[in-house]
C-alpha positions as CSV (number, residue, x, y, z in Angstrom):
1,M,6.3,11.3,19.0
2,T,8.2,9.4,21.7
3,D,6.9,11.5,24.6
4,S,3.3,10.6,23.8
5,V,3.3,6.9,24.5
6,P,4.0,4.6,27.4
7,T,7.2,2.6,27.7
8,L,7.0,-0.7,25.9
9,S,6.6,-3.7,28.1
10,A,9.8,-5.4,29.1
11,D,8.8,-8.8,27.6
12,L,7.9,-7.1,24.3
13,T,11.2,-5.2,24.3
14,S,13.0,-8.5,24.5
15,A,10.8,-10.0,21.8
16,L,11.4,-7.1,19.4
17,T,15.1,-7.3,19.9
18,A,15.0,-10.8,18.5
19,T,12.5,-10.0,15.7
20,T,13.8,-10.3,12.1
21,P,11.9,-9.2,9.0
22,G,10.3,-12.6,8.8
23,S,11.2,-14.9,5.9
24,R,13.4,-12.4,3.9
25,A,15.9,-14.6,2.1
26,S,19.5,-14.6,3.1
27,G,22.4,-13.7,0.9
28,S,22.7,-10.6,-1.3
29,T,25.0,-8.3,-3.2
30,G,25.3,-4.7,-2.5
31,P,26.9,-1.7,-4.1
32,S,30.3,-2.7,-2.7
33,A,29.9,-6.5,-2.2
34,A,32.4,-8.8,-3.7
35,R,31.0,-10.9,-6.6
36,T,31.9,-14.5,-7.1
37,D,31.2,-17.0,-9.8
38,G,27.8,-18.6,-10.3
39,P,24.3,-17.3,-10.8
40,A,21.9,-16.4,-8.0
41,R,19.1,-18.8,-7.4
42,V,15.5,-18.2,-6.3
43,V,14.1,-21.4,-4.9
44,V,10.3,-21.8,-5.1
45,D,8.4,-24.8,-3.8
46,L,5.4,-24.6,-6.1
47,D,3.5,-27.3,-4.1
48,L,3.6,-25.6,-0.7
49,P,1.1,-22.8,-0.8
50,G,0.8,-20.7,2.3
51,V,-1.6,-17.9,3.5
52,T,-3.7,-16.0,1.1
53,I,-2.4,-12.6,0.0
54,S,-5.4,-10.3,0.4
55,R,-6.2,-8.2,-2.7
56,H,-6.6,-5.4,-0.2
57,L,-2.8,-5.2,0.1
58,Y,-3.0,-3.4,-3.3
59,G,-5.3,-0.6,-1.9
60,H,-5.2,3.1,-2.7
61,F,-5.5,6.4,-0.9
62,A,-7.1,9.7,-2.1
63,E,-7.0,12.7,0.2
64,H,-8.2,16.3,-0.3
65,L,-4.6,17.3,-0.9
66,G,-3.2,19.3,-3.8
67,R,-4.6,18.0,-7.2
68,C,-5.5,14.5,-6.0
69,I,-9.3,15.0,-5.8
70,Y,-9.8,18.2,-7.8
71,E,-8.1,18.0,-11.2
72,G,-7.2,14.4,-10.5
73,F,-10.3,12.4,-9.9
74,Y,-12.9,15.3,-10.1
75,V,-13.0,18.0,-12.8
76,G,-16.7,18.9,-12.6
77,E,-19.5,18.2,-15.0
78,D,-18.8,21.3,-17.1
79,S,-15.2,20.3,-17.8
80,E,-14.0,19.7,-21.4
81,I,-12.2,16.6,-20.1
82,P,-14.5,13.6,-20.7
83,N,-16.2,12.8,-17.4
84,T,-19.2,11.1,-15.8
85,R,-20.9,13.3,-13.3
86,G,-17.7,15.3,-12.9
87,I,-15.4,12.3,-12.4
88,R,-12.6,11.8,-15.1
89,D,-13.4,8.9,-17.4
90,D,-9.7,8.3,-18.2
91,V,-8.7,8.1,-14.6
92,V,-11.5,5.7,-13.8
93,A,-10.6,3.5,-16.8
94,A,-6.9,3.4,-15.8
95,L,-7.7,2.4,-12.2
96,R,-10.4,-0.2,-13.3
97,A,-7.7,-1.8,-15.4
98,L,-5.7,-2.3,-12.1
99,Q,-8.8,-3.7,-10.4
100,I,-8.1,-1.6,-7.4
101,P,-9.6,-3.4,-4.3
102,N,-10.3,-0.3,-2.1
103,L,-10.0,3.4,-1.9
104,R,-9.3,5.4,1.3
105,W,-10.9,8.9,1.7
106,P,-11.0,11.8,2.7
107,G,-7.7,11.7,4.5
108,G,-5.0,11.6,5.9
109,C,-4.7,14.7,8.0
110,F,-7.6,16.2,6.2
111,A,-9.9,13.6,7.7
112,D,-9.7,15.1,11.2
113,D,-10.7,18.5,9.9
114,Y,-13.5,17.2,7.7
115,H,-17.2,17.4,8.7
116,W,-19.1,15.2,6.4
117,K,-22.4,17.2,6.6
118,D,-20.6,20.1,4.9
119,G,-20.2,17.9,1.8
120,I,-23.8,16.8,1.1
121,G,-26.8,18.6,-0.5
122,P,-26.7,21.0,-3.4
123,R,-23.1,22.0,-4.2
124,E,-23.8,25.7,-4.4
125,Q,-25.2,25.6,-0.8
126,R,-22.3,23.7,0.8
127,P,-20.2,25.7,3.3
128,Q,-16.5,26.3,2.6
129,M,-13.7,25.4,4.9
130,V,-9.9,26.0,5.1
131,N,-7.6,23.1,4.2
132,S,-5.0,24.2,6.7
133,H,-2.8,21.1,6.4
134,W,-2.3,21.2,2.6
135,G,-1.6,24.6,1.1
136,D,-3.9,26.6,3.4
137,I,-6.4,26.8,0.6
138,V,-10.2,27.2,0.7
139,E,-12.1,23.9,0.2
140,D,-15.6,24.3,-1.3
141,N,-16.8,20.8,-0.4
142,S,-18.0,20.2,-4.0
143,F,-16.6,16.6,-3.7
144,G,-18.3,15.0,-0.7
145,T,-19.9,11.7,0.4
146,H,-22.2,11.2,-2.7
147,E,-19.4,12.1,-5.1
148,F,-16.9,9.7,-3.4
149,M,-19.4,6.8,-3.3
150,D,-20.2,7.5,-6.9
151,L,-16.5,7.2,-7.6
152,V,-16.3,4.0,-5.7
153,E,-19.1,2.5,-7.8
154,L,-17.6,3.7,-11.1
155,L,-14.3,2.1,-10.1
156,G,-15.9,-1.1,-9.0
157,T,-14.0,-1.0,-5.7
158,E,-14.7,-0.9,-2.0
159,A,-14.9,2.1,0.3
160,Y,-12.5,2.8,3.1
161,V,-14.0,5.9,4.8
162,N,-11.9,7.7,7.4
163,G,-13.8,9.4,10.1
164,N,-13.0,12.5,12.2
165,V,-11.8,12.0,15.8
166,G,-9.5,15.0,16.1
167,S,-12.1,17.8,15.7
168,G,-15.3,15.7,15.3
169,T,-17.7,14.1,17.7
170,V,-19.0,10.6,18.4
171,R,-22.4,11.6,17.2
172,E,-21.0,13.0,13.9
173,M,-19.2,9.7,13.2
174,S,-22.2,7.6,14.2
175,E,-24.5,9.6,12.0
176,W,-22.2,9.3,9.0
177,I,-22.1,5.5,9.0
178,E,-25.9,5.6,9.4
179,Y,-26.3,8.0,6.5
180,L,-24.0,5.7,4.4
181,T,-25.4,2.3,5.2
182,R,-28.9,2.3,6.7
183,A,-31.8,1.1,4.6
184,D,-35.0,2.1,6.5
185,D,-36.5,5.5,7.3
186,S,-34.1,6.4,10.1
187,P,-33.2,10.1,10.3
188,M,-29.9,9.8,8.4
189,A,-31.3,7.4,5.8
190,S,-34.1,9.9,5.2
191,L,-31.6,12.7,4.8
192,R,-29.7,10.6,2.3
193,R,-32.8,10.1,0.3
194,E,-33.5,13.9,0.4
195,N,-30.1,14.3,-1.2
196,G,-30.9,11.9,-4.1
197,R,-29.7,8.4,-3.0
198,D,-32.4,5.9,-2.1
199,E,-30.5,2.7,-1.6
200,P,-27.7,2.5,1.1
201,W,-24.1,1.9,0.1
202,K,-21.7,-0.7,1.4
203,V,-18.9,0.6,3.5
204,P,-16.7,-2.4,4.6
205,Y,-13.9,-0.3,6.1
206,F,-14.1,2.7,8.5
207,G,-11.1,4.5,10.0
208,I,-11.3,5.8,13.5
209,G,-9.4,9.1,12.9
210,N,-5.9,9.4,11.5
211,E,-2.4,9.9,12.9
212,A,-3.8,10.7,16.4
213,W,-0.3,11.0,17.6
214,G,0.2,14.0,15.3
215,C,-2.1,16.0,13.0
216,G,-5.1,14.0,14.2
217,G,-4.9,15.5,17.7
218,N,-1.4,15.2,19.2
219,M,-2.7,12.6,21.6
220,R,-1.0,10.2,24.0
221,A,-1.4,6.6,23.1
222,E,-3.5,5.7,26.1
223,D,-5.8,8.7,25.6
224,Y,-6.4,7.8,21.9
225,A,-6.9,4.1,22.8
226,A,-9.8,5.1,25.0
227,L,-11.3,7.3,22.3
228,A,-10.9,4.5,19.7
229,R,-12.9,2.2,21.9
230,Q,-15.6,4.9,22.4
231,Y,-15.9,6.0,18.7
232,S,-15.7,2.4,17.4
233,T,-18.7,1.5,19.6
234,Y,-20.8,3.9,17.7
235,V,-19.7,2.9,14.2
236,R,-22.5,0.4,14.0
237,D,-23.3,-2.3,11.5
238,H,-26.5,-1.2,9.8
239,A,-28.7,-3.1,7.3
240,G,-26.3,-6.0,7.0
241,N,-23.3,-3.8,6.3
242,E,-20.4,-5.3,8.4
243,V,-17.7,-2.8,9.2
244,T,-14.1,-3.4,9.9
245,R,-13.2,-0.6,12.2
246,I,-9.6,0.5,11.9
247,A,-8.0,2.3,14.8
248,A,-5.4,5.0,14.0
249,G,-2.1,3.3,14.6
250,A,1.6,4.1,14.9
251,S,4.1,6.0,12.9
252,D,7.3,4.1,11.9
253,H,8.8,2.3,14.9
254,D,6.4,3.4,17.6
255,Y,5.7,-0.1,18.9
256,A,4.4,1.2,22.2
257,W,1.5,2.9,20.4
258,T,0.6,-0.5,18.9
259,E,0.9,-2.1,22.3
260,A,-1.5,0.5,23.8
261,L,-4.1,-0.3,21.2
262,M,-3.7,-4.0,21.6
263,R,-4.1,-3.7,25.3
264,A,-7.3,-1.8,24.8
265,A,-8.8,-4.4,22.3
266,T,-11.1,-7.1,23.6
267,N,-12.1,-10.7,22.9
268,L,-8.6,-11.7,21.9
269,E,-8.2,-14.7,24.2
270,K,-10.5,-17.2,22.4
271,R,-10.2,-18.3,18.8
272,E,-13.9,-17.8,18.0
273,G,-15.7,-14.4,17.7
274,K,-14.3,-11.2,16.3
275,A,-12.1,-8.6,18.2
276,G,-13.7,-5.5,19.5
277,P,-14.5,-2.7,19.5
278,Y,-12.1,-2.2,16.6
279,Q,-10.9,-5.1,14.3
280,A,-7.7,-3.6,12.8
281,I,-5.0,-1.0,13.6
282,S,-3.0,1.0,11.1
283,M,0.6,2.0,10.7
284,H,2.4,4.6,8.5
285,Y,5.9,4.8,7.0
286,Y,7.3,6.8,4.2
287,T,10.5,6.3,2.2
288,M,12.9,9.1,1.5
289,S,16.6,9.4,0.8
290,G,17.3,12.4,3.1
291,P,16.0,13.8,6.4
292,W,12.5,15.0,6.9
293,Q,13.6,18.6,6.2
294,D,15.2,17.8,2.9
295,K,13.8,14.5,1.6
296,G,15.7,14.4,-1.7
297,S,14.8,15.0,-5.3
298,A,12.4,12.7,-7.1
299,T,14.5,12.7,-10.3
300,E,18.0,13.9,-9.5
301,F,19.8,11.5,-7.2
302,T,23.2,9.9,-6.8
303,E,24.0,6.3,-6.7
304,E,24.4,6.5,-3.0
305,E,21.0,8.0,-2.7
306,W,19.6,5.2,-4.9
307,Y,20.8,2.5,-2.5
308,R,19.9,4.4,0.6
309,T,16.3,4.8,-0.7
310,L,16.0,1.1,-1.5
311,S,17.4,0.2,1.9
312,R,14.9,2.4,3.6
313,A,12.1,0.8,1.5
314,A,13.2,-2.6,2.6
315,H,13.1,-1.4,6.2
316,A,9.3,-1.3,5.9
317,E,9.2,-5.1,6.1
318,E,11.1,-5.0,9.4
319,L,8.5,-2.5,10.8
320,V,5.6,-4.7,9.7
321,A,7.3,-7.7,11.4
322,R,7.9,-5.9,14.6
323,H,4.5,-4.4,14.9
324,A,3.1,-7.9,14.2
325,T,5.2,-9.3,17.0
326,V,3.6,-6.9,19.4
327,M,0.2,-7.8,18.1
328,D,1.0,-11.6,18.3
329,H,1.8,-11.1,22.0
330,Y,-1.8,-10.0,22.8
331,D,-3.6,-11.7,19.8
332,P,-2.2,-15.1,19.1
333,H,-5.3,-16.0,16.9
334,K,-4.7,-12.9,14.6
335,K,-8.1,-11.5,15.0
336,V,-6.9,-7.9,14.8
337,G,-5.6,-7.0,11.3
338,L,-2.7,-4.8,10.6
339,V,-3.4,-2.1,8.0
340,F,-0.4,-0.2,6.4
341,D,-2.6,2.5,5.1
342,E,0.0,5.1,4.2
343,W,3.2,4.0,2.5
344,G,5.4,5.1,-0.4
345,T,8.1,7.6,-1.4
346,W,8.0,11.2,-0.2
347,W,10.3,13.6,-2.1
348,N,10.8,17.3,-2.2
349,V,8.0,18.8,-4.4
350,E,8.7,19.5,-8.1
351,P,10.3,22.9,-8.6
352,G,7.7,25.6,-9.2
353,T,4.8,23.7,-7.6
354,N,2.9,24.6,-4.5
355,P,4.9,23.1,-1.6
356,G,1.6,22.1,0.2
357,F,0.4,20.1,-2.8
358,L,3.1,17.3,-2.6
359,Y,3.4,16.9,-6.3
360,Q,6.4,14.8,-7.3
361,Q,7.6,12.8,-10.3
362,N,7.8,9.1,-10.3
363,T,10.8,7.2,-11.6
364,V,12.2,3.7,-12.0
365,R,13.4,4.1,-8.4
366,D,9.8,4.6,-7.2
367,A,8.8,1.4,-9.0
368,L,11.4,-0.6,-7.2
369,V,10.4,0.9,-3.9
370,A,6.9,-0.4,-4.6
371,S,8.1,-3.8,-5.6
372,I,10.2,-4.2,-2.5
373,H,7.2,-3.2,-0.3
374,F,5.0,-5.8,-2.0
375,D,7.6,-8.6,-1.5
376,G,7.5,-7.8,2.2
377,F,3.7,-7.5,2.3
378,H,3.4,-11.0,0.7
379,R,5.6,-12.5,3.4
380,H,3.4,-11.1,6.2
381,A,0.0,-11.6,4.7
382,D,-1.0,-13.6,7.8
383,R,-1.3,-10.4,9.8
384,L,-1.3,-7.7,7.2
385,I,-4.8,-7.4,5.7
386,M,-4.6,-4.1,3.9
387,A,-2.2,-1.5,2.5
388,N,-2.8,1.8,0.8
389,I,-0.2,3.6,-1.3
390,A,0.0,7.3,-0.8
391,Q,-1.5,8.5,-3.0
392,T,-3.5,7.6,-6.1
393,V,-3.4,10.7,-8.4
394,N,-0.9,13.7,-8.5
395,V,0.3,13.4,-4.9
396,L,3.4,11.6,-3.5
397,Q,4.0,8.2,-5.1
398,A,1.0,8.4,-7.5
399,M,-0.3,5.8,-9.9
400,I,-1.4,8.6,-12.3
401,L,-0.2,12.1,-13.0
402,T,-2.5,14.6,-14.8
403,D,-1.0,17.6,-16.6
404,P,-2.6,20.9,-15.3
405,E,-2.1,22.7,-18.7
406,T,-3.3,20.1,-21.2
407,G,-5.2,17.6,-19.0
408,A,-3.1,14.8,-20.4
409,L,-2.9,11.6,-18.3
410,V,0.3,9.8,-17.6
411,L,0.7,6.3,-16.0
412,T,3.7,6.2,-13.7
413,P,6.3,3.4,-13.3
414,T,4.6,2.6,-10.0
415,Y,1.3,2.1,-11.8
416,H,3.0,-0.6,-13.9
417,V,4.3,-2.4,-10.8
418,F,0.7,-2.7,-9.5
419,A,-0.5,-3.9,-12.9
420,M,2.3,-6.5,-13.2
421,N,1.7,-7.8,-9.7
422,A,-2.1,-8.0,-10.0
423,G,-1.9,-11.9,-10.1
424,H,-0.8,-11.9,-6.5
425,Q,-4.2,-10.6,-5.3
426,D,-6.1,-13.3,-3.4
427,A,-3.5,-15.9,-4.4
428,R,-1.7,-18.0,-1.9
429,A,1.9,-17.1,-1.0
430,L,4.8,-19.2,-1.9
431,A,8.1,-18.9,-0.1
432,A,10.8,-17.6,-2.5
433,H,14.3,-18.3,-1.1
434,V,17.0,-16.1,-2.6
435,L,20.4,-17.6,-2.6
436,L,23.2,-15.4,-3.8
437,P,26.9,-16.3,-4.2
438,E,28.3,-13.1,-2.7
439,E,28.3,-11.4,0.7
440,V,25.7,-8.9,1.7
441,A,26.6,-5.3,1.6
442,E,25.4,-2.9,4.4
443,V,23.5,0.2,3.3
444,D,22.2,2.8,5.7
445,G,22.9,0.5,8.6
446,R,21.2,-2.7,7.3
447,A,21.9,-5.4,4.9
448,L,20.5,-4.8,1.4
449,P,20.1,-7.7,-0.9
450,M,20.5,-6.7,-4.5
451,L,17.8,-9.2,-5.5
452,S,14.3,-9.2,-4.1
453,A,11.6,-11.8,-4.8
454,S,8.2,-13.1,-3.9
455,A,5.8,-15.6,-5.3
456,S,2.2,-16.8,-5.1
457,T,0.0,-19.4,-6.7
458,T,-3.6,-19.8,-7.7
459,G,-3.3,-23.6,-8.1
460,K,-3.1,-23.5,-11.9
461,T,-0.6,-20.7,-12.2
462,A,2.2,-19.2,-10.2
463,L,3.5,-15.6,-10.3
464,I,7.1,-14.8,-9.3
465,S,8.1,-11.1,-8.8
466,L,11.8,-10.3,-9.2
467,S,13.7,-7.0,-8.6
468,N,17.2,-6.3,-9.6
469,L,18.2,-3.5,-7.3
470,D,21.7,-3.1,-8.8
471,H,22.0,0.5,-10.1
472,A,24.3,-0.4,-13.0
473,E,24.7,-4.2,-13.5
474,E,22.5,-6.8,-15.0
475,R,21.8,-10.0,-12.9
476,T,21.5,-13.5,-14.1
477,L,19.6,-15.9,-11.9
478,V,18.1,-19.3,-11.9
479,L,14.5,-19.9,-10.9
480,D,14.8,-23.2,-9.1
481,L,11.2,-24.5,-9.4
482,R,10.2,-27.5,-7.3
483,G,7.2,-29.6,-6.5
484,R,5.1,-29.0,-9.6
485,S,5.8,-29.3,-13.3
486,V,5.8,-26.1,-15.4
487,T,4.1,-26.3,-18.8
488,G,4.6,-22.7,-19.9
489,H,5.8,-19.3,-18.9
490,T,5.4,-15.6,-19.7
491,A,7.9,-13.0,-18.5
492,T,7.6,-9.2,-18.4
493,V,10.1,-6.6,-17.4
494,L,9.9,-2.9,-16.4
495,T,12.9,-0.6,-16.6
496,G,14.2,2.5,-18.2
497,A,17.2,4.0,-19.9
498,S,18.4,5.2,-16.5
499,S,17.4,4.7,-12.9
500,A,15.8,8.1,-13.0
501,A,13.7,7.5,-16.1
502,H,10.1,8.6,-15.9
503,N,7.0,9.2,-17.9
504,T,5.8,12.6,-19.1
505,P,3.0,13.7,-21.5
506,E,5.7,14.0,-24.2
507,Q,7.1,10.5,-23.4
508,P,4.3,8.6,-21.8
509,E,6.0,5.2,-22.3
510,A,9.6,5.9,-21.4
511,V,9.1,3.4,-18.6
512,A,6.6,0.7,-19.6
513,P,6.4,-3.1,-19.3
514,V,7.7,-5.1,-22.2
515,A,8.3,-8.8,-22.8
516,L,11.4,-10.2,-21.1
517,E,13.2,-12.1,-23.8
518,A,16.2,-13.2,-21.7
519,V,14.5,-16.3,-20.3
520,R,16.1,-19.8,-21.0
521,E,15.2,-23.3,-20.0
522,H,17.4,-24.7,-17.2
523,E,17.7,-28.1,-15.6
524,R,16.4,-26.6,-12.4
525,G,13.7,-24.5,-14.1
526,L,14.4,-21.2,-15.8
527,E,17.5,-19.0,-16.2
528,I,16.7,-15.3,-16.4
529,T,18.8,-12.2,-17.0
530,L,17.5,-9.1,-15.5
531,P,18.6,-5.6,-16.7
532,P,20.0,-3.2,-14.1
533,H,17.4,-1.3,-12.0
534,S,14.6,-3.5,-13.2
535,F,11.4,-5.2,-12.0
536,A,10.1,-8.4,-13.7
537,T,7.3,-10.9,-13.3
538,V,7.3,-14.5,-14.5
539,E,3.9,-16.2,-14.8
540,L,4.1,-19.9,-14.8
541,Q,1.5,-22.3,-16.1
542,L,1.5,-25.3,-13.8
543,G,0.9,-29.0,-14.6
544,S,-1.0,-31.3,-12.2
545,D,1.8,-33.7,-11.6
546,A,4.5,-33.7,-8.9
547,A,6.9,-36.0,-10.7
548,R,9.9,-33.8,-10.4
549,A,9.5,-33.2,-6.7
550,S,11.3,-36.2,-5.3
551,T,14.3,-35.6,-7.5
552,E,14.4,-31.9,-7.0
553,L,14.2,-32.0,-3.3
554,R,17.3,-34.2,-3.2
555,Q,19.3,-31.6,-5.0
556,T,21.6,-29.7,-2.7
557,M,21.1,-26.0,-2.3
């Protein structure tokens, strides 16, 4: 909303003009680029680890929207679907297998209509509300604070609770964090015990509203910045629970909103001490092939739409880099984290479904959108501390789809990207330089490399992620591995019979990871052939010596 924010400072305007998407490798093919002889190379210096890639970059989001909470996570204790206290056992098992690091709840736009006290106490006594944002349906509040924190514990994950600024009060938010985390006999801790929970929970992340520029209140940046300072002050650390307070940040390229929040933050000058009164700010960006009014089909798309979608997915890294540039100007010590807590594809809903429920299929294309995002996230892990895909079950770019008729659970191609990339969590980033022997093609106004890559190491192993974005052609590349010896490798690939391939209850493994056999020893490391429209990971077992380093570093690139 360009009329809701101040003009970006002149010095920052100049800085942003020069900002590039960080360390994105140069050279690429595109749908119309001229090919030349020779394979591509991905150069990885295995002995030069960088910043740690926080596991929280693989976070998730669950909103009271469509069938995400109800029928997705929660079916009720009387359901024939196996459950624990109403929470689906198969959904929990699938997400535990991913080791999801955090879960954001209750919204999204819903958060700024949600009053937490309506969702505690006996379910039959909880007041109803209208979910005006998503389908205009009546919400019975049967899934509330206790149910969410029960879900968090079943998943073995961490809670990211999003508070209500748009229609709530400072007192309401202050009492919620007290209810959740205080251990003594304070008023809210006593109320929690009356409702069946003796011990407090841990809540490490708390959102100060959501999309305050839009559904969270249609505020101007400077007005919201003042509220963020006020509300954050009352989200207190109780009983040893230390909260990272996340101010509601910008949409897309609204860098002036980010600047307004950075101007309002405090204690940024010195290296020691934490920022206040909030410690992070968020940003949102969705990928689609068409305009907002007609976003495109999830499963029926042209080759042109395929490339346009991937180009727009790659644009997310540029947005991260530019918002980070604004933050760097005010916060050179990186004390304020950037949280990308809504990202993913947003398509037209599946035919015949409620348009307010945002239910969409999930194809190979969605998987590559996810892989592109993660490559960019890894390159900006110095500032980016968390990201949350939208959303976990049955909504937008979901990990899991549940069939409303049979209750069957389907793991999506995007789920498999998260699983294959799990080794990057809390590993140290390695630069992966992509060198391609052909010119870069321009798609949707920006260069789109047909090969995307990122890498990380734990010290004993390294994980390299590779995406072949070519719609129709396979790609042979050389992994040019330097600085450490490699004693073994395992390669896995994810693709489908077509770029629109997807999983259904009838064909749950149409798109599923399998061993990548086309891996060969090469004098520089490994030679790999990737199928068209595919995502692959190569896990390396590393030796302790650096004997190859001096020779390899003399090799020309």
